[in-house]
OpenMM code with the backbone's topology and positions (N, CA, C; nanometers):
from openmm import Vec3, app, unit

residues = "MET SER HIS GLN GLN HIS THR ASP GLU LEU ALA THR GLN GLU GLN TYR ILE ALA ALA LEU ARG SER PHE ASP TRP SER PHE GLU TYR THR GLU ASP GLN ARG VAL TYR LYS ARG ALA GLN ALA GLU LEU ALA ARG LEU ARG GLN MET GLN VAL HIS LEU ASP PRO THR GLY GLU ILE TRP MET ALA GLN LYS PRO ALA ASP ILE GLY LEU PHE PRO HIS VAL ALA ASN PRO GLN ALA LEU GLY GLY GLY ALA LYS".split()
positions = [
    Vec3(-1.6190, -0.0004, 4.6588),
    Vec3(-1.4945, 0.1040, 4.6370),
    Vec3(-1.5058, 0.2338, 4.7619),
    Vec3(-1.3805, 0.2597, 4.7853),
    Vec3(-1.3993, 0.3453, 4.9170),
    Vec3(-1.4132, 0.5151, 4.8267),
    Vec3(-1.4578, 0.5978, 4.9350),
    Vec3(-1.4700, 0.7054, 4.8742),
    Vec3(-1.3356, 0.7898, 4.8154),
    Vec3(-1.2196, 0.7488, 4.8837),
    Vec3(-1.0992, 0.7783, 4.8022),
    Vec3(-1.0602, 0.7373, 4.6794),
    Vec3(-1.0882, 0.5825, 4.6599),
    Vec3(-1.0751, 0.5308, 4.5353),
    Vec3(-1.1664, 0.5914, 4.4146),
    Vec3(-1.2849, 0.6353, 4.4710),
    Vec3(-1.4099, 0.6722, 4.3805),
    Vec3(-1.3227, 0.8165, 4.3213),
    Vec3(-1.2816, 0.8883, 4.4314),
    Vec3(-1.2355, 1.0460, 4.3896),
    Vec3(-1.1457, 1.0582, 4.3075),
    Vec3(-1.0276, 0.9435, 4.3687),
    Vec3(-0.9228, 0.9282, 4.2574),
    Vec3(-0.9713, 0.8606, 4.1069),
    Vec3(-1.0227, 0.7939, 4.0840),
    Vec3(-1.0986, 0.7528, 3.9723),
    Vec3(-1.1597, 0.8690, 3.9010),
    Vec3(-1.2409, 0.9535, 3.9999),
    Vec3(-1.2876, 1.0594, 3.8982),
    Vec3(-1.1652, 1.1617, 3.8612),
    Vec3(-1.0911, 1.1854, 3.9459),
    Vec3(-0.9986, 1.2751, 3.9062),
    Vec3(-0.9043, 1.2096, 3.7811),
    Vec3(-0.8817, 1.1127, 3.7643),
    Vec3(-0.8295, 1.0301, 3.6411),
    Vec3(-0.9133, 1.0559, 3.5294),
    Vec3(-0.9970, 1.0136, 3.5255),
    Vec3(-1.1080, 1.0470, 3.4459),
    Vec3(-1.1308, 1.1786, 3.3831),
    Vec3(-1.1455, 1.2527, 3.4747),
    Vec3(-1.1116, 1.4102, 3.4338),
    Vec3(-0.9941, 1.4428, 3.3530),
    Vec3(-0.8960, 1.3784, 3.3888),
    Vec3(-0.7661, 1.4290, 3.3271),
    Vec3(-0.7570, 1.3379, 3.1892),
    Vec3(-0.8062, 1.2334, 3.1808),
    Vec3(-0.8276, 1.1469, 3.0468),
    Vec3(-0.9152, 1.2528, 2.9653),
    Vec3(-1.0208, 1.2880, 3.0257),
    Vec3(-1.1259, 1.3832, 2.9253),
    Vec3(-1.0153, 1.5072, 2.8598),
    Vec3(-0.9844, 1.5732, 2.9817),
    Vec3(-0.8803, 1.6821, 2.9205),
    Vec3(-0.7699, 1.6450, 2.8257),
    Vec3(-0.7314, 1.5140, 2.8753),
    Vec3(-0.6203, 1.4614, 2.7472),
    Vec3(-0.6726, 1.4359, 2.6178),
    Vec3(-0.8159, 1.3964, 2.6199),
    Vec3(-0.8672, 1.3752, 2.4853),
    Vec3(-0.9125, 1.4984, 2.4075),
    Vec3(-0.9513, 1.6104, 2.4950),
    Vec3(-0.9663, 1.7190, 2.4364),
    Vec3(-0.8709, 1.8031, 2.3827),
    Vec3(-0.7649, 1.7983, 2.4196),
    Vec3(-0.6372, 1.8699, 2.3925),
    Vec3(-0.5212, 1.7927, 2.3080),
    Vec3(-0.5816, 1.6397, 2.2606),
    Vec3(-0.4855, 1.5931, 2.1850),
    Vec3(-0.5058, 1.6387, 2.0419),
    Vec3(-0.4122, 1.6208, 1.9626),
    Vec3(-0.4067, 1.6808, 1.8358),
    Vec3(-0.4665, 1.5569, 1.7254),
    Vec3(-0.5712, 1.5564, 1.7248),
    Vec3(-0.6435, 1.4396, 1.6372),
    Vec3(-0.5915, 1.4362, 1.5136),
    Vec3(-0.5544, 1.5560, 1.4411),
    Vec3(-0.4877, 1.4984, 1.2850),
    Vec3(-0.3709, 1.5115, 1.2722),
    Vec3(-0.2953, 1.4769, 1.3627),
    Vec3(-0.1353, 1.4602, 1.3678),
    Vec3(-0.1028, 1.3731, 1.2603),
    Vec3(-0.2004, 1.3129, 1.2080),
    Vec3(-0.1260, 1.2127, 1.0834),
    Vec3(-0.1204, 1.3056, 0.9737),
    Vec3(-0.1605, 1.3848, 0.9654),
    Vec3(-0.1313, 1.5029, 0.8345),
    Vec3(-0.0086, 1.5713, 0.8540),
    Vec3(0.0880, 1.5676, 0.9722),
    Vec3(0.1573, 1.6509, 0.9884),
    Vec3(0.3105, 1.6332, 0.8966),
    Vec3(0.3853, 1.7369, 0.8475),
    Vec3(0.5032, 1.6905, 0.7631),
    Vec3(0.6331, 1.6753, 0.8856),
    Vec3(0.5984, 1.7215, 0.9994),
    Vec3(0.7220, 1.7426, 1.1090),
    Vec3(0.7304, 1.5786, 1.1764),
    Vec3(0.8016, 1.5237, 1.1732),
    Vec3(0.8210, 1.4002, 1.2250),
    Vec3(0.8433, 1.4083, 1.3888),
    Vec3(0.8882, 1.5134, 1.4226),
    Vec3(0.8772, 1.5332, 1.5665),
    Vec3(0.7437, 1.5552, 1.6427),
    Vec3(0.6578, 1.6218, 1.5498),
    Vec3(0.5204, 1.6283, 1.5919),
    Vec3(0.4324, 1.5070, 1.5881),
    Vec3(0.4532, 1.4470, 1.4863),
    Vec3(0.3970, 1.3035, 1.4416),
    Vec3(0.4394, 1.2053, 1.5834),
    Vec3(0.5724, 1.1857, 1.6312),
    Vec3(0.6019, 1.0946, 1.7053),
    Vec3(0.5896, 1.1410, 1.8693),
    Vec3(0.5600, 1.2587, 1.8480),
    Vec3(0.5093, 1.2883, 2.0018),
    Vec3(0.3548, 1.2624, 2.0049),
    Vec3(0.3078, 1.2862, 1.8962),
    Vec3(0.1518, 1.2425, 1.9016),
    Vec3(0.1218, 1.1046, 1.9188),
    Vec3(0.2026, 1.0188, 1.8114),
    Vec3(0.1894, 0.8803, 1.8687),
    Vec3(0.2001, 0.8206, 2.0155),
    Vec3(0.3046, 0.8829, 2.0736),
    Vec3(0.3436, 0.8499, 2.2135),
    Vec3(0.2355, 0.9063, 2.2913),
    Vec3(0.1772, 1.0251, 2.2686),
    Vec3(0.0273, 1.0436, 2.3545),
    Vec3(-0.0606, 0.9717, 2.2857),
    Vec3(-0.1064, 0.9265, 2.1955),
    Vec3(-0.1810, 0.8443, 2.1554),
    Vec3(-0.2102, 0.7126, 2.2396),
    Vec3(-0.0551, 0.6559, 2.2289),
    Vec3(-0.0423, 0.5176, 2.3164),
    Vec3(-0.0975, 0.5235, 2.4632),
    Vec3(-0.0535, 0.6612, 2.5151),
    Vec3(-0.1037, 0.6691, 2.6606),
    Vec3(-0.2548, 0.6951, 2.6656),
    Vec3(-0.2914, 0.7376, 2.5642),
    Vec3(-0.4746, 0.7725, 2.5795),
    Vec3(-0.5256, 0.6314, 2.5744),
    Vec3(-0.4947, 0.5700, 2.4600),
    Vec3(-0.5118, 0.4108, 2.4404),
    Vec3(-0.5207, 0.3572, 2.5985),
    Vec3(-0.4094, 0.3502, 2.6563),
    Vec3(-0.3757, 0.2845, 2.8061),
    Vec3(-0.4819, 0.3413, 2.8896),
    Vec3(-0.4942, 0.4599, 2.8958),
    Vec3(-0.6003, 0.5150, 2.9639),
    Vec3(-0.7500, 0.4771, 2.9420),
    Vec3(-0.7591, 0.4591, 2.8268),
    Vec3(-0.9110, 0.4243, 2.7690),
    Vec3(-0.9313, 0.2810, 2.8183),
    Vec3(-0.8410, 0.1881, 2.8046),
    Vec3(-0.8554, 0.0361, 2.8556),
    Vec3(-0.8866, 0.0367, 2.9970),
    Vec3(-0.8493, 0.1321, 3.0589),
    Vec3(-0.8863, 0.1279, 3.2138),
    Vec3(-1.0191, 0.2292, 3.2547),
    Vec3(-0.9975, 0.3422, 3.1828),
    Vec3(-1.1177, 0.4446, 3.2384),
    Vec3(-1.2286, 0.4271, 3.1560),
    Vec3(-1.2403, 0.3954, 3.0357),
    Vec3(-1.3569, 0.4085, 2.9399),
    Vec3(-1.3444, 0.2781, 2.8449),
    Vec3(-1.3809, 0.1643, 2.9089),
    Vec3(-1.3597, 0.0496, 2.8440),
    Vec3(-1.4702, 0.0153, 2.7338),
    Vec3(-1.5574, 0.1069, 2.7386),
    Vec3(-1.6711, 0.1024, 2.6319),
    Vec3(-1.6352, 0.1927, 2.5284),
    Vec3(-1.5435, 0.2631, 2.5535),
    Vec3(-1.5117, 0.3687, 2.4511),
    Vec3(-1.6120, 0.5086, 2.4156),
    Vec3(-1.6953, 0.5195, 2.5265),
    Vec3(-1.7911, 0.6271, 2.4928),
    Vec3(-1.7379, 0.7382, 2.5113),
    Vec3(-1.6873, 0.7591, 2.6241),
    Vec3(-1.6069, 0.9053, 2.6468),
    Vec3(-1.5131, 0.9409, 2.5348),
    Vec3(-1.4429, 0.8449, 2.4788),
    Vec3(-1.3482, 0.8709, 2.3648),
    Vec3(-1.4276, 0.9075, 2.2443),
    Vec3(-1.5485, 0.8284, 2.2235),
    Vec3(-1.6106, 0.8806, 2.0853),
    Vec3(-1.6751, 1.0324, 2.1268),
    Vec3(-1.6789, 1.0640, 2.2306),
    Vec3(-1.7461, 1.1856, 2.2495),
    Vec3(-1.6634, 1.2976, 2.2397),
    Vec3(-1.5578, 1.2709, 2.2722),
    Vec3(-1.4366, 1.3659, 2.2446),
    Vec3(-1.3631, 1.3813, 2.1016),
    Vec3(-1.3787, 1.2852, 2.0247),
    Vec3(-1.3075, 1.2515, 1.8976),
    Vec3(-1.3712, 1.3219, 1.8143),
    Vec3(-1.3309, 1.3817, 1.7030),
    Vec3(-1.4137, 1.4676, 1.5859),
    Vec3(-1.4434, 1.3626, 1.5146),
    Vec3(-1.5634, 1.3900, 1.4774),
    Vec3(-1.6287, 1.2848, 1.3807),
    Vec3(-1.5455, 1.2507, 1.2461),
    Vec3(-1.4970, 1.3190, 1.1779),
    Vec3(-1.4200, 1.2766, 1.0696),
    Vec3(-1.2806, 1.2109, 1.1120),
    Vec3(-1.2452, 1.2024, 1.2413),
    Vec3(-1.0890, 1.1302, 1.2516),
    Vec3(-1.1381, 0.9726, 1.2769),
    Vec3(-1.0738, 0.8752, 1.2052),
    Vec3(-1.0593, 0.7395, 1.2314),
    Vec3(-1.0230, 0.6702, 1.3228),
    Vec3(-0.9829, 0.7448, 1.4346),
    Vec3(-0.9090, 0.7061, 1.5353),
    Vec3(-1.0145, 0.6281, 1.6592),
    Vec3(-1.0500, 0.5081, 1.6196),
    Vec3(-1.1245, 0.4627, 1.7272),
    Vec3(-1.0561, 0.3910, 1.8432),
    Vec3(-1.1199, 0.3708, 1.9827),
    Vec3(-1.1159, 0.3314, 2.0905),
    Vec3(-1.0983, 0.1632, 2.0640),
    Vec3(-1.0264, 0.1071, 2.1453),
    Vec3(-1.0204, -0.0278, 2.1319),
    Vec3(-1.0978, -0.0776, 2.2552),
    Vec3(-1.2103, -0.1526, 2.2299),
    Vec3(-1.3167, -0.2221, 2.2871),
    Vec3(-1.3466, -0.3416, 2.2392),
    Vec3(-1.4284, -0.4224, 2.3471),
    Vec3(-1.4414, -0.5606, 2.3045),
    Vec3(-1.5451, -0.5699, 2.1934),
    Vec3(-1.6544, -0.4548, 2.1705),
    Vec3(-1.7601, -0.4912, 2.0879),
    Vec3(-1.7345, -0.3666, 1.9676),
    Vec3(-1.6704, -0.3301, 1.8830),
    Vec3(-1.6469, -0.2473, 1.7850),
    Vec3(-1.7712, -0.2120, 1.7318),
    Vec3(-1.8713, -0.3234, 1.6972),
    Vec3(-1.9605, -0.2713, 1.6181),
    Vec3(-2.0558, -0.1583, 1.6913),
    Vec3(-2.0737, -0.1660, 1.8173),
    Vec3(-2.1492, -0.0842, 1.9041),
    Vec3(-2.0951, 0.0673, 1.8676),
    Vec3(-1.9812, 0.0851, 1.8368),
    Vec3(-1.9237, 0.2394, 1.8331),
    Vec3(-1.9590, 0.2653, 1.6608),
    Vec3(-2.0165, 0.1984, 1.5822),
    Vec3(-2.0371, 0.2327, 1.4602),
    Vec3(-1.9092, 0.2468, 1.3832),
    Vec3(-1.8157, 0.1594, 1.4017),
    Vec3(-1.7078, 0.1731, 1.3144),
    Vec3(-1.5840, 0.0899, 1.3106),
    Vec3(-1.5660, 0.0352, 1.4285),
    Vec3(-1.4451, -0.0713, 1.4515),
    Vec3(-1.3586, -0.0143, 1.5052),
    Vec3(-1.2818, -0.0830, 1.5500),
    Vec3(-1.1541, -0.0312, 1.6414),
    Vec3(-1.0241, -0.0541, 1.5195),
    Vec3(-0.9677, 0.0501, 1.5547),
    Vec3(-0.8421, 0.0589, 1.4441),
    Vec3(-0.7253, 0.0989, 1.5007),
] * unit.nanometer
topology = app.Topology()
chain = topology.addChain("A")
for resn in residues:
    res = topology.addResidue(resn, chain)
    for name in ("N", "CA", "C"):
        topology.addAtom(name, app.Element.getBySymbol(name[0]), res)
């Protein structure tokens, strides 16, 4: 991996972490359909990022509130202690 590719990946990983931190993890409880649909679209984008930048789901799990059941998509969900949903 070149230095530029590594730098680009780190920047993208930083963006992924920032997006996870700012995500409305409790969106499923909203009564506003606009908020719900917007959060669903953002969740789909986060899941796409997760597959490429966080294949083990470790970053996702570190940023997700413990009481929220949105698990990352991983090859071995038992390793995360809950399973992919």
